Structures are given as C-alpha cells and as structure tokens.
N, CA, C and O atoms as a GROMACS GRO file, in nm:
protein
  548
    1UNK      N    1  -1.273  -0.174   2.253
    1UNK     CA    2  -1.163  -0.227   2.170
    1UNK      C    3  -1.210  -0.370   2.122
    1UNK      O    4  -1.260  -0.451   2.199
    2UNK      N    5  -1.189  -0.391   1.989
    2UNK     CA    6  -1.234  -0.519   1.928
    2UNK      C    7  -1.147  -0.630   1.975
    2UNK      O    8  -1.026  -0.612   1.987
    3UNK      N    9  -1.201  -0.743   2.000
    3UNK     CA   10  -1.118  -0.858   2.036
    3UNK      C   11  -1.033  -0.895   1.914
    3UNK      O   12  -1.083  -0.914   1.804
    4UNK      N   13  -0.909  -0.904   1.937
    4UNK     CA   14  -0.822  -0.930   1.831
    4UNK      C   15  -0.794  -1.083   1.813
    4UNK      O   16  -0.722  -1.146   1.892
    5UNK      N   17  -0.850  -1.134   1.714
    5UNK     CA   18  -0.823  -1.283   1.685
    5UNK      C   19  -0.687  -1.292   1.626
    5UNK      O   20  -0.607  -1.372   1.674
    6UNK      N   21  -0.658  -1.220   1.532
    6UNK     CA   22  -0.540  -1.219   1.449
    6UNK      C   23  -0.418  -1.167   1.530
    6UNK      O   24  -0.429  -1.062   1.594
    7UNK      N   25  -0.309  -1.235   1.531
    7UNK     CA   26  -0.195  -1.185   1.603
    7UNK      C   27  -0.090  -1.120   1.526
    7UNK      O   28  -0.029  -1.022   1.568
    8UNK      N   29  -0.067  -1.180   1.401
    8UNK     CA   30   0.038  -1.136   1.318
    8UNK      C   31  -0.005  -1.122   1.179
    8UNK      O   32  -0.085  -1.206   1.137
    9UNK      N   33   0.034  -1.034   1.106
    9UNK     CA   34   0.012  -1.019   0.964
    9UNK      C   35   0.143  -0.988   0.883
    9UNK      O   36   0.224  -0.910   0.934
   10UNK      N   37   0.168  -1.041   0.770
   10UNK     CA   38   0.269  -1.008   0.676
   10UNK      C   39   0.219  -0.912   0.566
   10UNK      O   40   0.118  -0.939   0.502
   11UNK      N   41   0.290  -0.801   0.546
   11UNK     CA   42   0.244  -0.699   0.453
   11UNK      C   43   0.349  -0.679   0.344
   11UNK      O   44   0.469  -0.679   0.372
   12UNK      N   45   0.307  -0.662   0.228
   12UNK     CA   46   0.395  -0.619   0.128
   12UNK      C   47   0.352  -0.476   0.074
   12UNK      O   48   0.236  -0.456   0.040
   13UNK      N   49   0.445  -0.384   0.066
   13UNK     CA   50   0.430  -0.259   0.028
   13UNK      C   51   0.495  -0.239  -0.107
   13UNK      O   52   0.616  -0.260  -0.120
   14UNK      N   53   0.427  -0.202  -0.201
   14UNK     CA   54   0.479  -0.181  -0.340
   14UNK      C   55   0.461  -0.037  -0.378
   14UNK      O   56   0.349   0.016  -0.386
   15UNK      N   57   0.573   0.025  -0.401
   15UNK     CA   58   0.568   0.172  -0.450
   15UNK      C   59   0.590   0.163  -0.602
   15UNK      O   60   0.682   0.098  -0.651
   16UNK      N   61   0.504   0.230  -0.672
   16UNK     CA   62   0.512   0.231  -0.820
   16UNK      C   63   0.471   0.372  -0.881
   16UNK      O   64   0.398   0.453  -0.824
   17UNK      N   65   0.525   0.387  -0.997
   17UNK     CA   66   0.515   0.516  -1.066
   17UNK      C   67   0.418   0.495  -1.188
   17UNK      O   68   0.428   0.395  -1.259
   18UNK      N   69   0.335   0.583  -1.209
   18UNK     CA   70   0.247   0.583  -1.332
   18UNK      C   71   0.265   0.708  -1.416
   18UNK      O   72   0.266   0.819  -1.363
   19UNK      N   73   0.281   0.690  -1.547
   19UNK     CA   74   0.310   0.808  -1.624
   19UNK      C   75   0.206   0.815  -1.745
   19UNK      O   76   0.142   0.716  -1.784
   20UNK      N   77   0.197   0.929  -1.795
   20UNK     CA   78   0.109   0.951  -1.918
   20UNK      C   79   0.165   0.890  -2.044
   20UNK      O   80   0.095   0.848  -2.135
   21UNK      N   81   0.299   0.889  -2.043
   21UNK     CA   82   0.362   0.828  -2.169
   21UNK      C   83   0.408   0.684  -2.144
   21UNK      O   84   0.464   0.653  -2.039
   22UNK      N   85   0.386   0.602  -2.235
   22UNK     CA   86   0.425   0.463  -2.231
   22UNK      C   87   0.364   0.378  -2.330
   22UNK      O   88   0.284   0.424  -2.411
   23UNK      N   89   0.397   0.257  -2.328
   23UNK     CA   90   0.344   0.152  -2.424
   23UNK      C   91   0.221   0.092  -2.368
   23UNK      O   92   0.160   0.017  -2.445
   24UNK      N   93   0.169   0.111  -2.241
   24UNK     CA   94   0.050   0.052  -2.187
   24UNK      C   95   0.076  -0.077  -2.137
   24UNK      O   96  -0.019  -0.137  -2.086
   25UNK      N   97   0.197  -0.135  -2.142
   25UNK     CA   98   0.222  -0.276  -2.100
   25UNK      C   99   0.263  -0.259  -1.945
   25UNK      O  100   0.345  -0.177  -1.904
   26UNK      N  101   0.193  -0.349  -1.870
   26UNK     CA  102   0.218  -0.361  -1.726
   26UNK      C  103   0.335  -0.459  -1.708
   26UNK      O  104   0.327  -0.572  -1.756
   27UNK      N  105   0.445  -0.416  -1.640
   27UNK     CA  106   0.561  -0.499  -1.619
   27UNK      C  107   0.528  -0.622  -1.527
   27UNK      O  108   0.441  -0.613  -1.440
   28UNK      N  109   0.592  -0.727  -1.547
   28UNK     CA  110   0.575  -0.852  -1.472
   28UNK      C  111   0.559  -0.830  -1.323
   28UNK      O  112   0.474  -0.889  -1.257
   29UNK      N  113   0.648  -0.738  -1.272
   29UNK     CA  114   0.641  -0.724  -1.124
   29UNK      C  115   0.526  -0.645  -1.078
   29UNK      O  116   0.510  -0.633  -0.956
   30UNK      N  117   0.446  -0.590  -1.156
   30UNK     CA  118   0.320  -0.517  -1.123
   30UNK      C  119   0.205  -0.589  -1.170
   30UNK      O  120   0.096  -0.532  -1.162
   31UNK      N  121   0.213  -0.715  -1.222
   31UNK     CA  122   0.099  -0.796  -1.282
   31UNK      C  123  -0.009  -0.815  -1.179
   31UNK      O  124  -0.127  -0.820  -1.214
   32UNK      N  125   0.027  -0.827  -1.055
   32UNK     CA  126  -0.060  -0.848  -0.952
   32UNK      C  127  -0.160  -0.730  -0.936
   32UNK      O  128  -0.261  -0.748  -0.868
   33UNK      N  129  -0.136  -0.610  -0.994
   33UNK     CA  130  -0.211  -0.488  -0.992
   33UNK      C  131  -0.288  -0.474  -1.116
   33UNK      O  132  -0.362  -0.376  -1.133
   34UNK      N  133  -0.273  -0.571  -1.210
   34UNK     CA  134  -0.336  -0.561  -1.342
   34UNK      C  135  -0.480  -0.513  -1.346
   34UNK      O  136  -0.515  -0.423  -1.422
   35UNK      N  137  -0.563  -0.574  -1.264
   35UNK     CA  138  -0.706  -0.541  -1.264
   35UNK      C  139  -0.724  -0.389  -1.217
   35UNK      O  140  -0.807  -0.318  -1.272
   36UNK      N  141  -0.646  -0.342  -1.117
   36UNK     CA  142  -0.670  -0.210  -1.068
   36UNK      C  143  -0.598  -0.107  -1.180
   36UNK      O  144  -0.643   0.007  -1.195
   37UNK      N  145  -0.498  -0.148  -1.245
   37UNK     CA  146  -0.436  -0.062  -1.343
   37UNK      C  147  -0.512  -0.045  -1.476
   37UNK      O  148  -0.492   0.050  -1.552
   38UNK      N  149  -0.606  -0.148  -1.500
   38UNK     CA  150  -0.692  -0.133  -1.609
   38UNK      C  151  -0.813  -0.066  -1.582
   38UNK      O  152  -0.898  -0.061  -1.671
   39UNK      N  153  -0.837  -0.010  -1.462
   39UNK     CA  154  -0.964   0.058  -1.414
   39UNK      C  155  -0.960   0.194  -1.476
   39UNK      O  156  -0.854   0.245  -1.510
   40UNK      N  157  -1.074   0.252  -1.490
   40UNK     CA  158  -1.091   0.382  -1.548
   40UNK      C  159  -1.007   0.486  -1.477
   40UNK      O  160  -0.959   0.579  -1.541
   41UNK      N  161  -0.988   0.473  -1.347
   41UNK     CA  162  -0.920   0.582  -1.281
   41UNK      C  163  -0.771   0.587  -1.314
   41UNK      O  164  -0.699   0.680  -1.276
   42UNK      N  165  -0.723   0.477  -1.392
   42UNK     CA  166  -0.586   0.479  -1.441
   42UNK      C  167  -0.582   0.495  -1.590
   42UNK      O  168  -0.474   0.491  -1.648
   43UNK      N  169  -0.692   0.514  -1.652
   43UNK     CA  170  -0.701   0.530  -1.805
   43UNK      C  171  -0.604   0.630  -1.862
   43UNK      O  172  -0.551   0.608  -1.971
   44UNK      N  173  -0.579   0.734  -1.794
   44UNK     CA  174  -0.494   0.844  -1.851
   44UNK      C  175  -0.346   0.794  -1.861
   44UNK      O  176  -0.270   0.851  -1.939
   45UNK      N  177  -0.305   0.695  -1.787
   45UNK     CA  178  -0.169   0.654  -1.770
   45UNK      C  179  -0.141   0.535  -1.863
   45UNK      O  180  -0.222   0.444  -1.882
   46UNK      N  181  -0.018   0.543  -1.921
   46UNK     CA  182   0.023   0.439  -2.028
   46UNK      C  183   0.166   0.380  -1.982
   46UNK      O  184   0.212   0.280  -2.038
   47UNK      N  185   0.235   0.444  -1.878
   47UNK     CA  186   0.353   0.387  -1.834
   47UNK      C  187   0.349   0.353  -1.690
   47UNK      O  188   0.303   0.432  -1.607
   48UNK      N  189   0.398   0.233  -1.658
   48UNK     CA  190   0.396   0.183  -1.524
   48UNK      C  191   0.532   0.123  -1.489
   48UNK      O  192   0.589   0.042  -1.562
   49UNK      N  193   0.583   0.171  -1.367
   49UNK     CA  194   0.716   0.121  -1.334
   49UNK      C  195   0.724   0.100  -1.182
   49UNK      O  196   0.682   0.186  -1.105
   50UNK      N  197   0.774  -0.007  -1.145
   50UNK     CA  198   0.798  -0.055  -1.004
   50UNK      C  199   0.914   0.041  -0.958
   50UNK      O  200   1.014   0.058  -1.028
   51UNK      N  201   0.893   0.102  -0.838
   51UNK     CA  202   1.002   0.177  -0.773
   51UNK      C  203   1.057   0.094  -0.662
   51UNK      O  204   1.180   0.091  -0.649
   52UNK      N  205   0.982   0.028  -0.581
   52UNK     CA  206   1.042  -0.058  -0.479
   52UNK      C  207   0.936  -0.141  -0.402
   52UNK      O  208   0.817  -0.107  -0.401
   53UNK      N  209   0.981  -0.243  -0.342
   53UNK     CA  210   0.880  -0.321  -0.254
   53UNK      C  211   0.949  -0.335  -0.116
   53UNK      O  212   1.071  -0.337  -0.103
   54UNK      N  213   0.865  -0.343  -0.018
   54UNK     CA  214   0.912  -0.351   0.120
   54UNK      C  215   0.816  -0.466   0.182
   54UNK      O  216   0.695  -0.468   0.160
   55UNK      N  217   0.881  -0.558   0.259
   55UNK     CA  218   0.806  -0.650   0.343
   55UNK      C  219   0.795  -0.604   0.481
   55UNK      O  220   0.895  -0.558   0.536
   56UNK      N  221   0.679  -0.614   0.544
   56UNK     CA  222   0.660  -0.571   0.692
   56UNK      C  223   0.587  -0.686   0.754
   56UNK      O  224   0.498  -0.746   0.694
   57UNK      N  225   0.630  -0.718   0.883
   57UNK     CA  226   0.548  -0.805   0.970
   57UNK      C  227   0.492  -0.714   1.080
   57UNK      O  228   0.566  -0.641   1.144
   58UNK      N  229   0.365  -0.720   1.099
   58UNK     CA  230   0.306  -0.653   1.192
   58UNK      C  231   0.245  -0.746   1.306
   58UNK      O  232   0.200  -0.858   1.280
   59UNK      N  233   0.245  -0.696   1.424
   59UNK     CA  234   0.174  -0.768   1.537
   59UNK      C  235   0.082  -0.665   1.606
   59UNK      O  236   0.097  -0.544   1.588
   60UNK      N  237  -0.013  -0.714   1.686
   60UNK     CA  238  -0.098  -0.616   1.747
   60UNK      C  239  -0.006  -0.536   1.839
   60UNK      O  240   0.079  -0.596   1.905
   61UNK      N  241  -0.018  -0.412   1.845
   61UNK     CA  242   0.084  -0.317   1.923
   61UNK      C  243   0.221  -0.334   1.861
   61UNK      O  244   0.315  -0.287   1.925
   62UNK      N  245   0.244  -0.389   1.752
   62UNK     CA  246   0.380  -0.384   1.698
   62UNK      C  247   0.380  -0.332   1.547
   62UNK      O  248   0.393  -0.411   1.453
   63UNK      N  249   0.364  -0.198   1.530
   63UNK     CA  250   0.354  -0.140   1.399
   63UNK      C  251   0.482  -0.165   1.318
   63UNK      O  252   0.588  -0.192   1.374
   64UNK      N  253   0.470  -0.154   1.188
   64UNK     CA  254   0.577  -0.170   1.102
   64UNK      C  255   0.588  -0.033   1.020
   64UNK      O  256   0.493   0.038   0.988
   65UNK      N  257   0.726  -0.010   0.992
   65UNK     CA  258   0.753   0.117   0.914
   65UNK      C  259   0.830   0.093   0.805
   65UNK      O  260   0.940   0.039   0.817
   66UNK      N  261   0.780   0.130   0.684
   66UNK     CA  262   0.851   0.121   0.560
   66UNK      C  263   0.905   0.251   0.525
   66UNK      O  264   0.829   0.344   0.499
   67UNK      N  265   1.047   0.265   0.521
   67UNK     CA  266   1.106   0.393   0.485
   67UNK      C  267   1.153   0.362   0.334
   67UNK      O  268   1.235   0.275   0.304
   68UNK      N  269   1.093   0.439   0.253
   68UNK     CA  270   1.104   0.413   0.107
   68UNK      C  271   1.222   0.509   0.052
   68UNK      O  272   1.246   0.616   0.107
   69UNK      N  273   1.289   0.466  -0.051
   69UNK     CA  274   1.394   0.538  -0.116
   69UNK      C  275   1.348   0.674  -0.157
   69UNK      O  276   1.421   0.772  -0.152
   70UNK      N  277   1.215   0.678  -0.200
   70UNK     CA  278   1.162   0.804  -0.254
   70UNK      C  279   1.142   0.910  -0.145
   70UNK      O  280   1.109   1.026  -0.169
   71UNK      N  281   1.166   0.859  -0.018
   71UNK     CA  282   1.161   0.958   0.084
   71UNK      C  283   1.023   0.948   0.171
   71UNK      O  284   1.009   1.011   0.276
   72UNK      N  285   0.925   0.862   0.118
   72UNK     CA  286   0.809   0.845   0.176
   72UNK      C  287   0.827   0.751   0.294
   72UNK      O  288   0.919   0.669   0.292
   73UNK      N  289   0.743   0.761   0.396
   73UNK     CA  290   0.741   0.674   0.507
   73UNK      C  291   0.605   0.625   0.525
   73UNK      O  292   0.517   0.708   0.548
   74UNK      N  293   0.575   0.494   0.518
   74UNK     CA  294   0.452   0.430   0.544
   74UNK      C  295   0.456   0.358   0.674
   74UNK      O  296   0.535   0.265   0.692
   75UNK      N  297   0.369   0.398   0.771
   75UNK     CA  298   0.363   0.321   0.896
   75UNK      C  299   0.235   0.243   0.898
   75UNK      O  300   0.130   0.304   0.879
   76UNK      N  301   0.234   0.113   0.920
   76UNK     CA  302   0.114   0.031   0.920
   76UNK      C  303   0.108  -0.030   1.066
   76UNK      O  304   0.208  -0.073   1.124
   77UNK      N  305  -0.020  -0.030   1.119
   77UNK     CA  306  -0.054  -0.085   1.252
   77UNK      C  307  -0.168  -0.178   1.232
   77UNK      O  308  -0.265  -0.147   1.163
   78UNK      N  309  -0.154  -0.303   1.300
   78UNK     CA  310  -0.251  -0.398   1.296
   78UNK      C  311  -0.338  -0.374   1.418
   78UNK      O  312  -0.289  -0.384   1.531
   79UNK      N  313  -0.472  -0.343   1.398
   79UNK     CA  314  -0.561  -0.309   1.511
   79UNK      C  315  -0.644  -0.435   1.547
   79UNK      O  316  -0.710  -0.438   1.651
   80UNK      N  317  -0.640  -0.530   1.469
   80UNK     CA  318  -0.724  -0.653   1.512
   80UNK      C  319  -0.803  -0.709   1.384
   80UNK      O  320  -0.761  -0.702   1.269
   81UNK      N  321  -0.915  -0.762   1.422
   81UNK     CA  322  -1.001  -0.837   1.329
   81UNK      C  323  -1.140  -0.811   1.351
   81UNK      O  324  -1.188  -0.831   1.463
   82UNK      N  325  -1.215  -0.765   1.250
   82UNK     CA  326  -1.358  -0.740   1.274
   82UNK      C  327  -1.436  -0.806   1.166
   82UNK      O  328  -1.409  -0.777   1.049
   83UNK      N  329  -1.532  -0.894   1.192
   83UNK     CA  330  -1.608  -0.966   1.091
   83UNK      C  331  -1.518  -1.040   0.992
   83UNK      O  332  -1.546  -1.044   0.872
   84UNK      N  333  -1.416  -1.097   1.041
   84UNK     CA  334  -1.320  -1.170   0.954
   84UNK      C  335  -1.245  -1.082   0.860
   84UNK      O  336  -1.180  -1.133   0.769
   85UNK      N  337  -1.251  -0.952   0.876
   85UNK     CA  338  -1.164  -0.861   0.792
   85UNK      C  339  -1.047  -0.813   0.883
   85UNK      O  340  -1.064  -0.797   1.004
   86UNK      N  341  -0.938  -0.794   0.827
   86UNK     CA  342  -0.817  -0.731   0.900
   86UNK      C  343  -0.853  -0.592   0.919
   86UNK      O  344  -0.903  -0.526   0.828
   87UNK      N  345  -0.827  -0.543   1.039
   87UNK     CA  346  -0.848  -0.399   1.071
   87UNK      C  347  -0.711  -0.336   1.087
   87UNK      O  348  -0.637  -0.372   1.179
   88UNK      N  349  -0.675  -0.242   1.001
   88UNK     CA  350  -0.541  -0.176   0.996
   88UNK      C  351  -0.541  -0.034   1.005
   88UNK      O  352  -0.646   0.027   0.989
   89UNK      N  353  -0.424   0.029   1.032
   89UNK     CA  354  -0.414   0.178   1.029
   89UNK      C  355  -0.292   0.206   0.938
   89UNK      O  356  -0.184   0.149   0.957
   90UNK      N  357  -0.312   0.294   0.841
   90UNK     CA  358  -0.204   0.333   0.753
   90UNK      C  359  -0.178   0.482   0.763
   90UNK      O  360  -0.271   0.562   0.752
   91UNK      N  361  -0.054   0.521   0.783
   91UNK     CA  362  -0.009   0.658   0.800
   91UNK      C  363   0.104   0.684   0.693
   91UNK      O  364   0.212   0.627   0.705
   92UNK      N  365   0.081   0.762   0.596
   92UNK     CA  366   0.172   0.782   0.489
   92UNK      C  367   0.227   0.926   0.497
   92UNK      O  368   0.154   1.025   0.489
   93UNK      N  369   0.357   0.930   0.512
   93UNK     CA  370   0.420   1.072   0.523
   93UNK      C  371   0.505   1.106   0.385
   93UNK      O  372   0.583   1.024   0.337
   94UNK      N  373   0.485   1.214   0.336
   94UNK     CA  374   0.568   1.252   0.219
   94UNK      C  375   0.681   1.334   0.251
   94UNK      O  376   0.672   1.412   0.346
   95UNK      N  377   0.789   1.327   0.183
   95UNK     CA  378   0.911   1.404   0.219
   95UNK      C  379   0.884   1.554   0.211
   95UNK      O  380   0.835   1.607   0.111
   96UNK      N  381   0.921   1.622   0.325
   96UNK     CA  382   0.898   1.764   0.320
   96UNK      C  383   0.763   1.817   0.350
   96UNK      O  384   0.734   1.935   0.331
   97UNK      N  385   0.671   1.720   0.400
   97UNK     CA  386   0.540   1.754   0.442
   97UNK      C  387   0.512   1.716   0.577
   97UNK      O  388   0.535   1.600   0.614
   98UNK      N  389   0.459   1.811   0.661
   98UNK     CA  390   0.426   1.779   0.797
   98UNK      C  391   0.307   1.686   0.818
   98UNK      O  392   0.305   1.592   0.897
   99UNK      N  393   0.203   1.728   0.734
   99UNK     CA  394   0.075   1.654   0.753
   99UNK      C  395   0.076   1.523   0.675
   99UNK      O  396   0.115   1.526   0.558
  100UNK      N  397   0.034   1.405   0.734
  100UNK     CA  398   0.040   1.288   0.644
  100UNK      C  399  -0.058   1.294   0.531
  100UNK      O  400  -0.162   1.360   0.541
  101UNK      N  401  -0.027   1.228   0.426
  101UNK     CA  402  -0.108   1.225   0.304
  101UNK      C  403  -0.227   1.122   0.327
  101UNK      O  404  -0.337   1.139   0.274
  102UNK      N  405  -0.201   1.022   0.404
  102UNK     CA  406  -0.303   0.926   0.452
  102UNK      C  407  -0.284   0.906   0.599
  102UNK      O  408  -0.172   0.888   0.649
  103UNK      N  409  -0.397   0.909   0.667
  103UNK     CA  410  -0.386   0.875   0.805
  103UNK      C  411  -0.520   0.822   0.847
  103UNK      O  412  -0.603   0.896   0.899
  104UNK      N  413  -0.541   0.690   0.825
  104UNK     CA  414  -0.676   0.637   0.834
  104UNK      C  415  -0.671   0.488   0.879
  104UNK      O  416  -0.573   0.417   0.855
  105UNK      N  417  -0.784   0.443   0.948
  105UNK     CA  418  -0.813   0.302   0.978
  105UNK      C  419  -0.885   0.250   0.865
  105UNK      O  420  -0.966   0.322   0.806
  106UNK      N  421  -0.862   0.122   0.825
  106UNK     CA  422  -0.949   0.059   0.733
  106UNK      C  423  -0.948  -0.087   0.762
  106UNK      O  424  -0.856  -0.141   0.824
  107UNK      N  425  -1.055  -0.152   0.712
  107UNK     CA  426  -1.077  -0.296   0.728
  107UNK      C  427  -1.080  -0.355   0.587
  107UNK      O  428  -1.135  -0.298   0.492
  108UNK      N  429  -1.017  -0.477   0.578
  108UNK     CA  430  -0.986  -0.524   0.438
  108UNK      C  431  -0.984  -0.678   0.448
  108UNK      O  432  -0.950  -0.731   0.554
  109UNK      N  433  -1.019  -0.747   0.347
  109UNK     CA  434  -1.012  -0.898   0.350
  109UNK      C  435  -0.874  -0.933   0.372
  109UNK      O  436  -0.783  -0.853   0.350
  110UNK      N  437  -0.854  -1.059   0.418
  110UNK     CA  438  -0.725  -1.122   0.422
  110UNK      C  439  -0.661  -1.113   0.293
  110UNK      O  440  -0.728  -1.143   0.194
  111UNK      N  441  -0.533  -1.074   0.279
  111UNK     CA  442  -0.463  -1.064   0.150
  111UNK      C  443  -0.525  -0.963   0.056
  111UNK      O  444  -0.490  -0.958  -0.061
  112UNK      N  445  -0.619  -0.880   0.108
  112UNK     CA  446  -0.684  -0.772   0.032
  112UNK      C  447  -0.580  -0.665  -0.003
  112UNK      O  448  -0.477  -0.652   0.061
  113UNK      N  449  -0.613  -0.589  -0.109
  113UNK     CA  450  -0.517  -0.485  -0.148
  113UNK      C  451  -0.573  -0.351  -0.132
  113UNK      O  452  -0.688  -0.327  -0.171
  114UNK      N  453  -0.496  -0.260  -0.076
  114UNK     CA  454  -0.542  -0.116  -0.067
  114UNK      C  455  -0.436  -0.032  -0.151
  114UNK      O  456  -0.314  -0.039  -0.132
  115UNK      N  457  -0.496   0.046  -0.244
  115UNK     CA  458  -0.407   0.144  -0.321
  115UNK      C  459  -0.420   0.282  -0.262
  115UNK      O  460  -0.532   0.330  -0.246
  116UNK      N  461  -0.312   0.348  -0.227
  116UNK     CA  462  -0.315   0.486  -0.181
  116UNK      C  463  -0.210   0.567  -0.264
  116UNK      O  464  -0.113   0.513  -0.318
  117UNK      N  465  -0.236   0.691  -0.270
  117UNK     CA  466  -0.132   0.776  -0.329
  117UNK      C  467  -0.203   0.862  -0.435
  117UNK      O  468  -0.308   0.924  -0.419
  118UNK      N  469  -0.122   0.854  -0.560
  118UNK     CA  470  -0.156   0.946  -0.655
  118UNK      C  471  -0.088   1.074  -0.631
  118UNK      O  472  -0.135   1.181  -0.670
  119UNK      N  473   0.035   1.063  -0.559
  119UNK     CA  474   0.116   1.172  -0.525
  119UNK      C  475   0.196   1.216  -0.652
  119UNK      O  476   0.254   1.135  -0.723
  120UNK      N  477   0.193   1.349  -0.674
  120UNK     CA  478   0.263   1.410  -0.780
  120UNK      C  479   0.415   1.382  -0.771
  120UNK      O  480   0.471   1.391  -0.662
  121UNK      N  481   0.482   1.349  -0.883
  121UNK     CA  482   0.626   1.322  -0.883
  121UNK      C  483   0.673   1.392  -1.009
  121UNK      O  484   0.592   1.421  -1.097
  122UNK      N  485   0.797   1.418  -1.020
  122UNK     CA  486   0.843   1.483  -1.133
  122UNK      C  487   0.809   1.408  -1.268
  122UNK      O  488   0.787   1.469  -1.372
  123UNK      N  489   0.808   1.284  -1.256
  123UNK     CA  490   0.784   1.201  -1.385
  123UNK      C  491   0.641   1.146  -1.395
  123UNK      O  492   0.606   1.079  -1.493
  124UNK      N  493   0.559   1.175  -1.291
  124UNK     CA  494   0.417   1.119  -1.305
  124UNK      C  495   0.348   1.120  -1.171
  124UNK      O  496   0.346   1.225  -1.106
  125UNK      N  497   0.291   1.008  -1.125
  125UNK     CA  498   0.237   1.002  -0.996
  125UNK      C  499   0.283   0.873  -0.925
  125UNK      O  500   0.300   0.768  -0.987
  126UNK      N  501   0.304   0.885  -0.793
  126UNK     CA  502   0.345   0.761  -0.726
  126UNK      C  503   0.222   0.707  -0.649
  126UNK      O  504   0.145   0.781  -0.589
  127UNK      N  505   0.209   0.574  -0.654
  127UNK     CA  506   0.104   0.506  -0.580
  127UNK      C  507   0.171   0.400  -0.487
  127UNK      O  508   0.284   0.357  -0.510
  128UNK      N  509   0.098   0.362  -0.388
  128UNK     CA  510   0.141   0.258  -0.293
  128UNK      C  511   0.037   0.145  -0.291
  128UNK      O  512  -0.077   0.176  -0.259
  129UNK      N  513   0.063   0.022  -0.321
  129UNK     CA  514  -0.011  -0.089  -0.292
  129UNK      C  515   0.024  -0.155  -0.171
  129UNK      O  516   0.140  -0.193  -0.154
  130UNK      N  517  -0.073  -0.174  -0.075
  130UNK     CA  518  -0.047  -0.230   0.049
  130UNK      C  519  -0.130  -0.363   0.062
  130UNK      O  520  -0.253  -0.358   0.057
  131UNK      N  521  -0.069  -0.472   0.077
  131UNK     CA  522  -0.131  -0.602   0.078
  131UNK      C  523  -0.087  -0.677   0.203
  131UNK      O  524   0.032  -0.702   0.220
  132UNK      N  525  -0.184  -0.713   0.293
  132UNK     CA  526  -0.154  -0.776   0.413
  132UNK      C  527  -0.226  -0.910   0.423
  132UNK      O  528  -0.337  -0.922   0.370
  133UNK      N  529  -0.168  -1.014   0.489
  133UNK     CA  530  -0.233  -1.139   0.498
  133UNK      C  531  -0.192  -1.190   0.638
  133UNK      O  532  -0.085  -1.157   0.690
  134UNK      N  533  -0.289  -1.278   0.701
  134UNK     CA  534  -0.265  -1.333   0.828
  134UNK      C  535  -0.147  -1.429   0.823
  134UNK      O  536  -0.119  -1.494   0.722
  135UNK      N  537  -0.083  -1.434   0.930
  135UNK     CA  538   0.031  -1.530   0.960
  135UNK      C  539  -0.014  -1.622   1.066
  135UNK      O  540  -0.087  -1.580   1.157
  136UNK      N  541   0.026  -1.749   1.060
  136UNK     CA  542   0.002  -1.848   1.160
  136UNK      C  543   0.073  -1.788   1.294
  136UNK      O  544   0.181  -1.730   1.285
  137UNK      N  545   0.009  -1.804   1.411
  137UNK     CA  546   0.074  -1.745   1.527
  137UNK      C  547   0.188  -1.826   1.571
  137UNK      O  548   0.254  -1.790   1.668
   0.00000   0.00000   0.00000
C-alpha cells in the first residue's frame, strides 16, 4: 500500500451531452473543457450541453458518490498519492446495467481532468469530466 501523503481532495464531476447537431459553440459552463472538446475525438460533435455538476469531497477510505439525475452513479475513491500524482479509483454505473461502464484506478496530476463516458443517449452521447484537487488537511 502506497504511503498516502494526501488526506483530502475536492472533486468536481461534470456530466455533459455532446450531439452531432449544433452551432459548434461551447457554452460558458463547459469552457474549462474547451481544449478537450476541440480534440479530434470530438470532431463529429457540434452541440455541447451541460447536464449537471456535482461536488464531492474524498478522504482516504472515505469515497464519494455522485448520484446524477440521468440515473448514472459515479463512485470516486482516493487511494493516495504516487510520484506527486493523485491516485484515485472511479466506478461509473449506468442505469439498468449491472456491470460498471468504468471501474479503474488512475493516477492524475493535482487538478488534472479525466474524461470518461461516450455513453449513448437518446440525443447524443453523455460524457463525464472528473477533476480533483488536493485540499489542505
């Protein structure tokens, strides 16, 4: 088990919808994702819409759960710190599915951004942006 330097992180979970139709304009509340949304992997999409945001505080052995209006549940766990990166575990459950869409450990820079999803939705695809930063103990 890695020695956990970091005790608490604050995370912001942003659920957003991407669609093939739209004016290509990224709304103000998704501007922090502008670099990612201009990437080739999003080239097919022209519409971007914020669905909701959730704030979570995680402690080592104190996971956070974001129950989203869309029926998705995102459970985040803080595993510690490795080489000055935050080590986290993400588990994303979709409504009506037993197996998680995402169930993985990952290491990321402080305040780094992880994009997961691409889950089909009636109107497009849903993605989740997860951003966590260290908090003073």
